[in-house]
C-alpha angles and dihedrals in degrees: 000000000000095000094051093050094049091046092054091054096046092045090067093048094049095047090055093055105029120129127171148203112194127150101190089216091162105026127189127219117227131198132174110261098183134005132016100102096113113058139175124238090277093056096254119136115254123234118244144115122269134138120211135092134311115322095006091069121096131200134180112223100323108204109178141036129193128174132218126213092268094057097256114145121222115203130201096221089198106189093038086053094223141107114242129198123214122190121216088263093055101259108150128202136161113262099181140355134057113249108250117247099199131073133199126235090280094054095253120140114254115231126214143199123242134136123210138078112009094245092054100038120109129217135183113214103326106213112178144009150180140183129236121216091263091061098255112147117218118203130192103221097203107193092036087054093223142111114236131198125211113195123211089255092056106259118143120207137165114243100177137013133036105239092262124104116244146102117264130136117215143105121318114302092011089072125086130213135183114219100329113205129167123038135192135167133216129217091266092058097254113147120217116206128196101220093201105189092036088056094226146098118246131194127213115198121211089261091055102256111151120206138160116247100176135013128031106253130249111012108155106260092352127243144240125254136129116222146107121312114307092008089073121088130211134186113221096318113202118185140019142196135179125225131218093273098046100264116142123221120200132190103229097201105191091038089052095222145098115252124203121211113198121193112224114190117206130163091350096307132096125232117194114219116202121205135163108255103179135001126012138242098261089120100158094058086074092211128165107194132154118218145104123320115303091004088073121086128216133186110220105326114213124160123039134189133175132211131212091270091054095251111151123223117200137186126214109206096195102043091033096228135142110217134185127213118195122214086259090057100254110152121206134167118242104179145344131033100157123073115239140075121286138127116226147100127300112327091000089074113085130197135180118215093339109195127159128035142174136189130218131213092269093053097255113150122220113200132192102220093194102182091048092046092228142109114236129199124206140179140181105285091217096049120116111249117257121209126195112210130209117220106275117249122207121197130165094344094312123108120208112209117188128184143157127220103235103178142349137055110288118196096174141354119224122205109211134185119219139160119275089241094057102261121164120297114272125223092253101106141136123204118209114200113224139157129212096347095164111149096008122123125223134190125195124196107203134170116250112230093205141328094275097059134070140172132248135183129231125193117220 
């Protein structure tokens, strides 16, 4: 619990001194994918637990998001101590974890620790996750100090750690962690674990061997130093991704910067070189400044995601921003900047203690807006809309055309009639006014004029 207590204290200090310079040159638009339907008198979503769709869903401080190949989002619903699944259309269910029935003296649900069938398993503040190619989901179970595995058929096991906090390398359940957080996996099946309160990065090989690749283990509140392997220092690192060439990028939360860990192979062994890629450790200045590399300023970086072009996307839980860092190190602000709850574009979007995030193949961002107890979805506001079509079905002279808006800002959908051979559009069209329809599915039943004509849909 040490990390969470220190973060609460420093959050107040930073918010009192924060100042920013952000130009929103390439803003993102954010909507609420799931949650947010039940609000308090100030308009803030209320924490709870409820499966369903869209605004009917409730979370309790969701902290992590990971995506599968089908675009489903898996959420570490931290203070409900369960793993939730959200479909692209916002339908939420519980993948793993039994909802706790007991609370502590503060009214918070008490997590547990139990392997077994997904519906019976117990977690304690799940904080990070990743998938392997076989579809196994790995979860860092933070307060249980273990790494869990959820198979596609719903069996939960512990692959590393004992349930006790500590710092020991070894094989599988002989190893010890202290509040593990972010996870990622390489093409060889090695897992990389951000061991948050041990201020280091650990690796778990496919045969279960746990070692430390960077950082030196428990050192109070950590430190800050670039260097090779255990000569480097971190301060409560939180999340991690891997790029197309095998470099690791870590959000070094208390040092308010992005660290890069480069594997250097020599004489059959690998040395891990740690450098500062973006931002710097001048945490108490409370700055929010876009710029190049270490000239940029962050305020408590948390979640990190990476796209196919190796652009990094980062959350700042205390200034409630979403930032992007290009492979060249250019830092820009995409959305946020003011604490609150609002959908919108650029600085119109408001978050509250935004933590985890993930990115899909179309560039949509999925964000765990922890303090608002919702999952948000965002996309480049200038991107052309992308629609996914179902195979058309024709029955009794009526064609059923189904499609889903996958990305982009759609202001209206136009139903157009054209020849089957691709001739010019005819004048027979119907415009349907919509707003922010990302992720929603539509079906039109339209009469077919004859067998040589069909209908299509264009997004405007």
